[in-house]
N, C-alpha and C positions, 0 to 999 in steps of 0.2 A: 066673240066666241059663243057658240050655243051651250046652253046649260048641260045638255047630255054629253057633249064633247069634253067640257070642263070636268064633269063627274068621272068620265073615263080616264082622263089624265090623272086626276086626283087619286082614283082607285089604284091605277098602275104605279104611281109614285109611292103611295103608302105601302103597297106590297113590296116594292123594290127596296125602300128604305128600311122596312122591318127586317127583310132578309139580309141586306148588305151590311147593316149595322149590328147584326146579331141580337136583335130584339124579338119580342113576341107580341102578339095582340094584347096579352095581359099586361106586359110591362109598359106598353104605350098607354093603356087605360089607367093603370095605377099612377104613373108619373104625370099624365096630362089631366087627370080628373074626369075623363070621359067614361061613359059606360061601355061595357062589352058589346051591348046591343048596337050602340051608335057605330062603333068601329066595324062590327060584323055587317051591319046594313050597308055601310059605304063599300066595303070590300066585296060584298055580294051583288053590288049594283042595284040595290033596292031603293036608294035615295038618289034623286036627280039633282035636287037643290040643297046642297049642304050649307048649313049656317056658317057665316063668316067667323063667328066665335069658335066654332068647332075646328075649322081650318086653321085658325090662329093657334089654337092649343096644340094641334098636331105639328104645325111648322115650328113652333117654339121648342117643342120636345126634340125635334130633329135638328134644330139650329139652321133652318133654311127659310127663305123668304116665302111668306104665305101666297104671294102673287105667283111666284114661280111654281109652287106646289100644285097650282091649278092649271098652269099653262106651259110648263117646260117638262120634257121627258128626262127625268134625272138619270135614268140608266144610260140613255144615249149620250147625255151631256158628260157624265163622268167617264164613259168609255172614250169619248173624244179627248177629254182633258188628260186622261191617263196615257194616251198615245202620243201626247205632245211633250217633248223634253223641255221642262221649264228652264233648266240651266242652259240648255242648248239654244234657247230663244231669247235669253236675257241679254241686255246690253251690259257690258262690264262697267263697274263703277271706276271712274278716274280718281286716283289717289295721289295727292302730292307727296313727294319724298322730301322730308326735312332732315338735314344732318342733326345729330344729337346736340352739337354746340349751338345750333340756331333754334332749337326747339322751344325753349321757354319763352323767348321774346316774341315768338310767332304764334303761340297757341291761342291767343285771344282773337286772332283773325279768323274770318269765315273761310270755309273750305273753298268756296268759289274764288276768293281772293288768293288763297294759298296756291290754288291750281294754276294761276297765271304767273306766279313768281317762281315756283319750284318745278323741277322735272316731275314727270308723272309715271306711275305704274298703274296696273289695272287689277281690280279685285273681282273675281267671278263669284257672285253670290248676292244674297239679299242683304244690303247694308246701306247705311248712310253715316255721314259725319266721320269719315275715315281719314286718317293720316298714316303715311309710312314714315317710320323713324329709322334712319340709317345710323346704326351704332358706330361710334368712333372709339369707344372704350369697351372692354370686356365687362360683362355682367357675370360675376363669379358663379360658376356651376350651371350657367344657363346659356349665355350667348357670347359670341366673340365679336371683335371689331369687324365691321363689314357686313354683319347680319342685318337683315331688314325685318322690322316688326310692323305688321299692319294692325293699327290700333283704332278702336272706336272711341272717339274723344268723350270725356266726361265720366260721370259716375256710372257704374255698371252693376251687373248681377252679382249677388253674393256668391262667393265660392269660385268665381272665374278669376283667372290670372290677370293682374293689373300691372301696368307699367307706371312706376312712381318716381318722382323726382325728389331727391333729398336736398333741401335748400342749404343745409349746412355744408355737406361735402360737395355739392353741385354735381352729383352723380345720379344716374338712373339705377333702379333696381326693380325686381319683380316680386310680387307677393300675391297670395290669394286671400289673405285675411283683410278685414276692414281696418282702415286707419282714419283717425279723426284728429289730426294735429295740423291744422292749416298753417300754423306758424313754422312747423318743421318740415312738412312734406307737401307735395302737390301731386294729386292723382292725375296722370295724363289721360288714362283710359284703359279699356279692356283689350288685351291682346287677342285678336281673332285669327291671325295667321302669322306663321314664322317662315321666313325665307333665309336659309343659311348660305353664307358666302362660300362658294366653291365646294 
């Protein structure tokens, strides 16, 4: 690509990113450590060969690839991406459905193996390491027998509702606080979707 063409793409991208991200030339300068003259000269097309260190500082500030900053039209790219429904074009995740009574003895198995043993449901969204837990007992104040919980296995975000197995009562319960009693409880994972029976 010719230097002049690169400089034009760079100039257009910086103008677009400043405008679309709610920034100003001054905020870019202050945060990236560049002088106002440098930014001004690029935006006015006075520089044909912009130093790589300058391009990197600008790309780091906006969180984009420095190579793309000189070669891809960001306005066009984001316009195309915004017109594509990400959820509409995703493949759903296959989620094995495990009955509550079979949950504990099967939790150490990998999702791929569980998917070959148990019936499947599908989760539409970005996720991995999911299991469906089919409740056979009521969880007081929350769920009834027959409800299905889609759970991301393992430890999860603080403050998110977790499905927890009580080793003493051999029953499941939900809580959003942190528990650290591995001898008494076992955290199944984070509840990311609820499907109520009927």
